[in-house]
VOGU-3710 file (C-alpha; in Angstrom, 3 decimals, decimal comma):
1> xxxxxxxxxx> 10,666/-19,862/10,336  9,156/-16,633/11,643  11,241/-13,846/13,072  10,896/-12,847/16,657  9,886/-9,279/17,485  13,337/-8,682/18,914  14,829/-9,112/15,476  13,189/-5,846/14,475  14,870/-3,747/17,135  17,882/-1,539/16,555
11> xxxxxxxxxx> 20,089/-1,999/13,516  18,963/-5,622/13,009  15,817/-4,342/11,274  18,054/-3,275/8,362  19,832/-6,627/7,964  19,101/-8,477/4,700  17,045/-11,635/5,154  19,676/-13,690/3,376  21,870/-13,326/6,487  19,065/-14,765/8,603
21> xxxxxxxxxx> 18,732/-17,716/6,236  22,445/-18,446/6,300  22,553/-18,113/10,084  19,800/-20,730/10,367  21,856/-23,088/8,202  21,683/-23,355/4,426  22,515/-26,682/2,803  22,606/-28,351/-0,594  18,973/-29,404/-0,298  17,962/-25,797/0,233
31> xxxxxxxxxx> 19,973/-24,746/-2,818  18,255/-27,359/-4,991  14,824/-26,199/-3,824  15,732/-22,579/-4,470  17,116/-23,382/-7,917  13,835/-25,042/-8,923  11,791/-22,181/-7,477  14,029/-19,610/-9,172  13,650/-21,335/-12,548  9,871/-21,442/-12,106
41> xxxxxxxxxx> 9,711/-17,721/-11,323  12,050/-16,878/-14,219  9,737/-18,686/-16,647  6,863/-16,517/-15,394  8,910/-13,310/-15,295  10,503/-13,633/-18,729  7,505/-12,829/-20,969  5,956/-10,591/-18,311  9,033/-8,359/-18,033  9,134/-7,756/-21,780
51> xxxxxxxxxx> 5,372/-7,191/-21,944  5,461/-4,616/-19,130  8,391/-2,800/-20,734  6,641/-2,572/-24,103  3,399/-1,401/-22,476  5,430/1,226/-20,587  6,712/2,749/-23,799  10,271/1,394/-23,730  12,002/-1,491/-25,489  11,594/-5,082/-24,232
61> xxxxxxxxxx> 15,294/-5,240/-23,380  14,715/-2,606/-20,685  12,324/-4,967/-18,957  14,957/-7,701/-18,991  17,622/-5,350/-17,597  15,235/-4,380/-14,811  14,371/-7,986/-13,971  18,011/-9,095/-13,953  19,716/-6,277/-12,048  16,814/-5,073/-9,935
71> xxxxxxxxxx> 15,509/-8,563/-9,235  18,899/-9,771/-8,054  19,448/-6,821/-5,700  15,938/-6,954/-4,218  16,429/-10,575/-3,183  20,061/-10,225/-2,122  19,552/-7,162/0,102  15,839/-7,216/0,968  14,078/-7,700/4,257  11,646/-10,310/2,947
81> xxxxxxxxxx> 12,539/-13,969/2,755  10,526/-14,631/-0,414  10,171/-11,274/-2,191  10,924/-11,275/-5,937  11,482/-7,926/-7,634  11,283/-6,676/-11,174  9,186/-4,463/-13,441  5,574/-4,326/-12,254  2,306/-3,757/-14,058  1,384/-1,124/-11,482
91> xxxxxxxxxx> 4,089/1,129/-12,928  2,955/0,980/-16,548  0,846/4,123/-16,274  3,495/6,217/-14,537  6,412/4,975/-16,616  4,679/5,565/-19,947  3,636/9,069/-18,856  7,183/9,779/-17,665  8,680/8,662/-20,986  6,283/10,902/-22,878
101> xxxxxxxxxx> 7,112/13,863/-20,621  10,891/13,626/-20,109  12,103/10,889/-22,455  14,023/7,693/-21,787  16,982/9,427/-20,122  14,604/11,316/-17,849  12,960/8,006/-16,915  16,317/6,457/-16,034  17,242/9,455/-13,881  13,826/9,432/-12,170
111> xxxxxxxxxx> 14,348/5,745/-11,389  17,758/6,488/-9,884  16,385/9,372/-7,781  13,470/7,239/-6,583  16,059/4,796/-5,275  17,607/7,547/-3,170  14,173/8,463/-1,796  13,424/4,840/-0,930  16,737/4,450/0,891  15,985/7,620/2,868
121> xxxxxxxxxx> 12,467/6,364/3,670  13,877/3,095/4,982  16,586/4,828/7,012  13,935/7,065/8,595  11,850/3,947/9,354  8,879/5,037/7,239  8,222/1,434/6,263  6,349/0,888/9,513  3,784/3,529/8,541  3,374/2,625/4,872
131> xxxxxxxxxx> 1,982/-0,736/5,978  -0,970/1,074/7,544  -2,528/2,081/4,220  -6,205/1,056/4,502  -7,447/-1,996/2,653  -10,137/-0,135/0,614  -7,403/2,181/-0,738  -5,225/-0,722/-1,887  -8,189/-2,459/-3,527  -9,294/0,750/-5,241
141> xxxxxxxxxx> -5,920/1,669/-6,702  -5,123/-1,922/-7,701  -8,437/-2,205/-9,549  -7,830/1,169/-11,177  -4,391/0,104/-12,361  -5,892/-3,083/-13,777  -8,361/-1,077/-15,868  -5,608/1,189/-17,189  -3,349/-1,754/-18,055  -6,141/-3,488/-19,933
151> xxxxxxxxxx> -6,999/-0,288/-21,818  -3,330/0,157/-22,745  -3,295/-3,270/-24,447  -6,358/-2,817/-26,629  -4,308/-1,419/-29,494  -2,090/-4,506/-29,735  -4,929/-6,922/-28,963  -6,879/-5,680/-31,974  -3,876/-4,809/-34,143  -5,104/-1,223/-34,572
161> xxxxxxxxxx> -3,199/1,392/-36,564  -3,314/4,913/-35,138  -2,342/8,001/-37,159  -0,355/9,443/-34,266  0,802/8,640/-30,740  -1,658/6,786/-28,530  -3,122/9,141/-25,877  -2,371/8,376/-22,239  -5,662/9,540/-20,688  -8,273/6,767/-20,648
171> xxxxxxxxxx> -11,172/8,605/-22,296  -8,931/10,060/-25,015  -7,335/6,645/-25,547  -10,680/4,905/-26,001  -11,858/7,646/-28,347  -8,726/7,311/-30,496  -8,985/3,513/-30,557  -12,654/3,653/-31,550  -11,831/6,064/-34,352  -9,312/3,487/-35,669
181> xxxxxxxxxx> -11,735/0,547/-35,465  -11,623/0,069/-39,248  -7,965/-0,989/-38,965  -8,640/-4,065/-36,812  -6,338/-6,983/-37,677  -8,242/-10,294/-37,286  -4,968/-12,232/-36,908  -3,936/-10,069/-33,936  -7,315/-10,624/-32,286  -6,960/-14,378/-32,793
191> xxxxxxxxxx> -3,411/-14,450/-31,385  -4,369/-12,398/-28,307  -7,420/-14,606/-27,690  -5,357/-17,780/-28,169  -2,739/-16,585/-25,697  -5,245/-15,541/-23,029  -7,278/-18,726/-23,514  -4,218/-20,962/-23,143  -3,074/-19,153/-19,986  -6,498/-19,409/-18,348
201> xxxxxxxxxx> -6,990/-22,995/-19,482  -3,585/-24,168/-18,213  -4,120/-22,257/-14,969  -7,302/-24,255/-14,391  -6,381/-27,725/-15,664  -2,572/-27,739/-15,311  -1,804/-25,159/-12,606  1,739/-26,454/-12,176  2,700/-25,714/-15,774  4,287/-22,410/-16,854
211> xxxxxxxxxx> 1,161/-21,168/-18,614  2,447/-17,762/-19,723  5,586/-19,104/-21,331  3,744/-21,977/-23,029  1,056/-19,636/-24,344  3,570/-17,159/-25,758  5,606/-19,966/-27,331  2,517/-21,515/-28,957  1,318/-18,141/-30,235  4,762/-17,425/-31,706
221> xxxxxxxxxx> 4,859/-20,810/-33,400  1,375/-20,306/-34,879  2,303/-16,885/-36,268  5,525/-18,223/-37,792  3,917/-21,400/-39,186  1,015/-19,648/-40,884  2,888/-16,465/-41,807  0,316/-14,254/-40,098  0,650/-10,516/-40,605  1,086/-9,657/-36,952
231> xxxxxxxxxx> 3,590/-7,239/-35,400  6,346/-8,980/-33,444  9,157/-7,856/-31,175  11,533/-8,176/-34,107  9,476/-6,084/-36,535  8,841/-3,373/-33,939  12,094/-3,293/-31,920  14,656/-5,352/-33,831  16,834/-8,027/-32,256  17,341/-8,074/-28,491
241> xxxxxxxxxx> 20,872/-7,693/-27,084  22,430/-10,823/-25,612  24,319/-9,107/-22,768  23,774/-6,419/-20,166  24,916/-2,954/-21,239  27,934/-1,221/-19,759  26,908/0,497/-16,507  26,511/4,240/-16,876  25,333/7,023/-14,564  22,159/8,862/-15,641
251> xxxxxxxxxx> 22,122/12,331/-17,172  21,855/14,698/-14,182  21,001/17,715/-16,332  17,386/16,503/-16,324  17,031/16,333/-12,548  14,436/19,103/-12,204  12,103/17,526/-14,768  12,673/14,027/-13,365  12,187/14,907/-9,688  8,347/14,818/-9,545
261> xxxxxxxxxx> 8,313/11,475/-11,330  10,894/10,129/-8,896  8,643/11,006/-5,957  5,716/9,176/-7,572  7,891/6,144/-8,356  9,158/6,018/-4,768  5,671/6,282/-3,265  4,159/3,615/-5,491  7,219/1,385/-5,202  7,143/1,509/-1,406
271> xxxxxxxxxx> 3,452/0,644/-1,294  3,647/-2,116/-3,896  6,745/-3,784/-2,430  5,470/-3,800/1,154  2,062/-5,098/0,070  3,842/-7,890/-1,776  5,950/-8,649/1,315  2,804/-8,806/3,458  1,255/-11,264/0,990  4,390/-13,403/1,183
281> xxxxxxxxxx> 4,232/-13,337/4,987  0,620/-14,470/4,914  1,434/-17,363/2,576  4,563/-18,540/4,397  4,211/-17,514/8,048  7,428/-15,479/7,824  7,799/-11,865/8,908  9,507/-9,288/6,739  11,580/-6,277/7,795  9,850/-3,376/6,175
291> xxxxxxxxxx> 12,634/-0,810/6,496  15,289/-3,203/5,211  12,957/-3,908/2,297  12,695/-0,203/1,446  16,479/0,209/1,533  16,904/-2,807/-0,749  14,257/-1,483/-3,149  16,141/1,815/-3,260  19,474/0,177/-4,054  17,776/-2,020/-6,664
301> xxxxxxxxxx> 16,260/1,005/-8,418  19,623/2,755/-8,496  21,281/-0,392/-9,855  18,571/-0,852/-12,478  18,982/2,750/-13,649  22,761/2,388/-13,925  22,233/-0,552/-16,315  19,544/1,207/-18,356  16,521/-0,316/-16,645  13,550/1,379/-15,033
311> xxxxxxxxxx> 11,440/1,075/-11,868  11,870/-2,028/-9,713  9,502/-3,184/-7,009  8,417/-6,357/-5,296  5,754/-8,041/-7,427  2,917/-10,034/-5,917  2,533/-12,491/-8,813  6,206/-13,469/-8,930  6,545/-13,492/-5,140  3,506/-15,734/-4,734
321> xxxxxxxxxx> 4,860/-18,059/-7,435  8,158/-18,181/-5,562  6,467/-19,243/-2,313  4,280/-21,853/-4,010  7,304/-23,261/-5,881  8,970/-24,208/-2,591  11,501/-21,412/-2,105  13,650/-21,661/1,020  14,848/-18,057/0,998  16,245/-15,120/-1,002
331> xxxxxxxxxx> 18,586/-17,310/-3,067  15,669/-18,344/-5,293  15,019/-14,696/-6,208  18,702/-14,175/-6,982  18,767/-17,297/-9,160  15,618/-16,190/-11,002  17,534/-13,092/-12,135  20,482/-15,188/-13,243  18,224/-17,554/-15,207  16,775/-14,585/-17,102
341> xxxxxxxxxx> 20,322/-13,399/-17,841  21,187/-16,841/-19,223  18,097/-16,750/-21,448  19,078/-13,330/-22,772  22,591/-14,545/-23,518  21,544/-17,799/-25,204  18,093/-17,338/-26,712  17,732/-13,600/-27,352  17,233/-14,074/-31,139  14,132/-16,200/-30,491
351> xxxxxxxxxx> 12,406/-13,266/-28,789  12,168/-11,476/-32,124  9,417/-13,939/-33,153  7,148/-13,167/-30,183  3,944/-11,438/-31,384  3,047/-8,226/-29,607  -0,578/-9,396/-29,577  0,525/-12,407/-27,514  2,197/-10,150/-24,958  -0,964/-8,033/-24,926
361> xxxxxxxxxx> -2,906/-11,194/-24,147  -0,523/-11,904/-21,258  -1,068/-8,447/-19,796  -4,807/-8,740/-20,340  -4,826/-11,815/-18,106  -2,609/-10,034/-15,581  -5,002/-7,084/-15,492  -7,973/-9,413/-15,031  -6,232/-11,006/-12,050  -5,225/-7,654/-10,571
371> xxxxxxxxxx> -8,761/-6,259/-10,643  -9,727/-7,920/-7,316  -13,348/-7,998/-8,448  -14,737/-9,935/-5,496  -12,956/-7,745/-2,937  -14,126/-4,601/-4,722  -17,754/-5,782/-4,743  -17,537/-6,848/-1,109  -16,330/-3,394/-0,055  -19,133/-1,736/-2,007
381> xxxxxxxxxx> -21,624/-3,802/-0,003  -19,926/-3,608/3,403  -20,564/0,027/4,419  -21,048/3,452/2,923  -17,657/4,567/4,224  -15,725/1,703/2,627  -17,753/2,054/-0,570  -16,896/5,752/-0,759  -13,161/5,166/-0,195  -12,772/2,338/-2,708
391> xxxxxxxxxx> -14,903/4,093/-5,349  -13,165/7,478/-5,101  -9,720/5,864/-5,125  -10,620/3,755/-8,167  -12,093/6,668/-10,147  -9,195/9,020/-9,398  -6,622/6,394/-10,377  -8,395/5,662/-13,676  -9,396/9,163/-14,713  -6,993/11,487/-12,890
401> xxxxxxxxxx> -3,694/10,369/-11,411  -2,485/7,321/-9,508  -0,670/9,233/-6,766  -3,621/11,571/-6,338  -5,902/8,567/-5,984  -3,767/7,076/-3,215  -3,478/10,347/-1,287  -7,174/11,261/-1,533  -8,222/7,690/-0,762  -5,995/7,617/2,308
411> xxxxxxxxxx> -7,415/10,950/3,509  -10,995/9,740/3,005  -10,232/6,488/4,816  -8,848/8,536/7,710  -12,030/10,600/7,903  -14,166/7,455/7,833  -12,077/5,971/10,633  -12,375/9,151/12,706  -16,142/9,115/12,331  -16,374/5,466/13,298
421> xxxxxxxxxx> -14,160/5,954/16,339  -16,176/9,013/17,357  -19,368/7,029/17,161  -17,778/4,289/19,240  -17,299/6,670/22,194  -20,112/6,109/24,664  -21,494/8,652/27,123  -24,234/7,679/29,551  -25,602/9,104/32,760  -24,723/6,961/35,748
431> xxxxxxxxxx> -27,574/5,735/37,927  -27,384/7,300/41,372  -27,438/4,869/44,277  -29,561/7,311/46,303  -31,658/9,585/44,086  -33,486/11,076/47,072  -32,176/14,608/47,690  -31,999/14,049/51,436  -32,759/16,461/54,249  -30,385/19,156/53,057
441> xxxxxxxxxx> -30,805/18,648/49,250  -27,122/17,953/48,655  -27,733/15,015/46,213  -29,847/17,101/43,861  -27,069/19,451/42,749  -24,798/16,947/40,985  -24,825/14,820/37,836  -22,513/11,943/36,964  -21,715/10,821/33,404  -19,639/7,821/32,419
451> xxxxxxxxxx> -17,385/8,034/29,336  -16,165/4,928/27,510  -13,633/4,882/24,674  -10,817/7,145/23,397  -11,630/10,820/23,937  -9,850/12,341/20,939  -10,685/15,243/18,635  -13,392/13,344/16,783  -15,157/12,322/19,970  -14,681/15,777/21,493
461> xxxxxxxxxx> -16,367/17,375/18,478  -19,258/14,928/18,608  -20,115/14,910/22,318  -18,457/18,118/23,494  -21,602/20,148/22,764  -23,704/17,683/24,721  -21,401/17,953/27,716  -21,492/21,747/27,619  -25,311/21,788/27,617  -25,381/19,415/30,547
471> xxxxxxxxxx> -22,937/21,583/32,458  -25,382/24,475/32,452  -27,634/22,818/35,085  -25,734/21,089/37,931  -23,361/22,754/40,369  -21,237/19,600/40,490  -20,540/17,930/37,146  -18,752/14,562/37,471  -17,116/12,705/34,539  -16,189/9,101/35,280
481> xxxxxxxxxx> -13,140/8,434/33,063  -12,410/4,903/34,264  -12,897/3,402/30,783  -11,121/6,148/28,792  -7,783/4,824/27,445  -6,692/7,953/25,544  -7,183/11,726/25,627  -5,622/13,998/22,996  -5,071/17,756/23,020  -8,538/18,453/21,578
491> xxxxxxxxxx> -10,110/16,432/24,376  -8,031/18,333/26,942  -9,174/21,648/25,484  -12,822/20,569/25,748  -12,269/19,967/29,483  -10,829/23,482/29,750  -13,981/24,898/28,214  -16,289/22,663/30,231  -14,582/23,581/33,514  -14,762/27,288/32,708
501> xxxxxxxxxx> -18,484/27,085/31,956  -19,162/25,187/35,184  -17,179/27,635/37,336  -18,905/30,657/35,809  -22,178/29,162/37,052  -20,779/28,456/40,492  -20,100/24,792/39,866  -17,123/22,466/39,657  -15,921/19,873/37,121  -14,766/16,579/38,635
511> xxxxxxxxxx> -12,641/14,139/36,604  -12,546/10,761/38,324  -11,001/7,382/37,588  -8,164/8,666/35,368  -5,003/6,609/35,109  -1,864/8,351/36,399  -0,536/8,593/32,824  -3,656/10,348/31,505  -3,763/12,690/34,503  -0,155/13,733/33,894
521> xxxxxxxxxx> -0,950/14,328/30,232  -3,926/16,536/31,080  -1,943/18,481/33,663  0,836/18,921/31,130  -1,718/20,542/28,800  -2,932/22,945/31,500  -5,939/21,067/32,918  -4,947/21,464/36,564  -6,534/21,937/39,954  -8,374/24,005/41,086
531> xxxxxxxxxx> -9,803/24,460/37,570  -10,880/20,811/37,800  -10,873/18,405/40,698  -9,201/15,002/40,263  -10,537/12,182/42,427  -10,065/8,398/42,284  -13,763/7,446/41,952  -17,344/8,666/42,153  -17,633/7,611/45,785  -14,845/10,051/46,670
541> xxxxxxxxxx> -16,887/12,832/45,047  -19,905/11,952/47,183  -17,833/11,874/50,347  -16,378/15,264/49,533  -19,656/16,953/48,584  -21,712/15,381/51,382  -19,278/16,385/54,092  -20,970/18,528/56,800  -20,207/22,243/56,579  -18,157/22,028/59,749
551> xxxxxxxxx> -15,623/19,836/57,967  -15,167/22,320/55,165  -17,071/25,502/54,360  -19,275/23,493/51,946  -18,785/20,541/49,626  -17,967/22,715/46,623  -16,036/25,193/48,646  -13,774/22,477/49,928  -13,344/21,146/46,416
//
């Protein structure tokens, strides 16, 4: 069921969606459907959460903590009916860089602080504006993240041995990996290829099966059966814990170092979660509450940090799986977290046998799916503006910084939009019904131009010079504004300048056809009579200017 627009007014926009579901009536049949959907999502999230944690530079247990605590809170408190939260591949780059810069405790504190920022953003209703990020920007940064994720898994895919820490920057990483090419482990390559091949094969021929879990289980069994010399979770990290840790507040002495990372986490988390909620809306016909979703994401990040986890956000893959599995509401997301907790409690020792190359294969498939290759190619072909935005965003994300890529891409998209809107503004000279100057020549001293479209700073810059050149000739310059829906302060200033130029040459600027709202706005910005003359239509201008001198000194004098 979709929400009505009224449900987004006032404090109701902060209400968790679970209250809406319960108010509509939630029965045993709904619980059964949600339990099945939750189990399906948990099967997908289980290997993915550990793989993302390892790729982020922390232990696999941190990914499970994040999926359990953060995933439960996102669904329980969120503004989306179907959103499923947890660790996301989009955060791998930032989290690994944060761990290298400020350590694990700094990461946990940055996660906690990002939660505070997200709560503040939701309370200030910023969620409404985050949804306006242009499509080419989202495609560019998603494709960039996909490239970085894939590059981060090459070491485990090929079983390479590096003499020191793996560099974070892409070029340096590839250079270091190439230098270690003599250490390739054929067994690791085979395991990664087997895992990726099984996932893709099951996705095509048995789409209803849990491909990731089956592939990881098969790869683990092959490694154990043949005694392959491949690194596993157990050999690298030891046994996983079978219970959540005792909650503990982060170390606040690191707040200055953690603060910049917290801002980046909050920005990316807000974008990723709201994009995921939009995808869920498109699949289900529901309508999420963006500000409630931001508040829930903030609380989930704080909760995850308290239990030793890291960044939580809504994830598109798990959310889409939830919708396709028949979820009836947020309960399925809450149950998915509980199912992962049960696995950790019961089967944690089995995770020690999972090969890291298999998890690298999982993330390789995830990166391939994230790349949005067709959308990227389509934007490159669509227009030069879209091609510029998506390309610059992609290159900055891959080779510079993810946050920088988003900000620069958004700014470029804004400039492209301004140019397009400026070009959409039309100015044409109106045909005169009686071009003959008449016996007294009164019709020869006026020109009428019709404007169509929003007259904002972009349009003012583009056609303002043309208007000023036109104003040099006629004594009466008439602008028909009937089809102008918007005028900003830059447009108002251009009328100031145009009127001043006309009056210095003994003429008058007439603005006709303005709506009462636009006229009040112009007058509020100082564009008042007698500097300009406001009239309802062009015919009123003709009546005023063609009036005999006895009715008013002269047409312009009366004006």
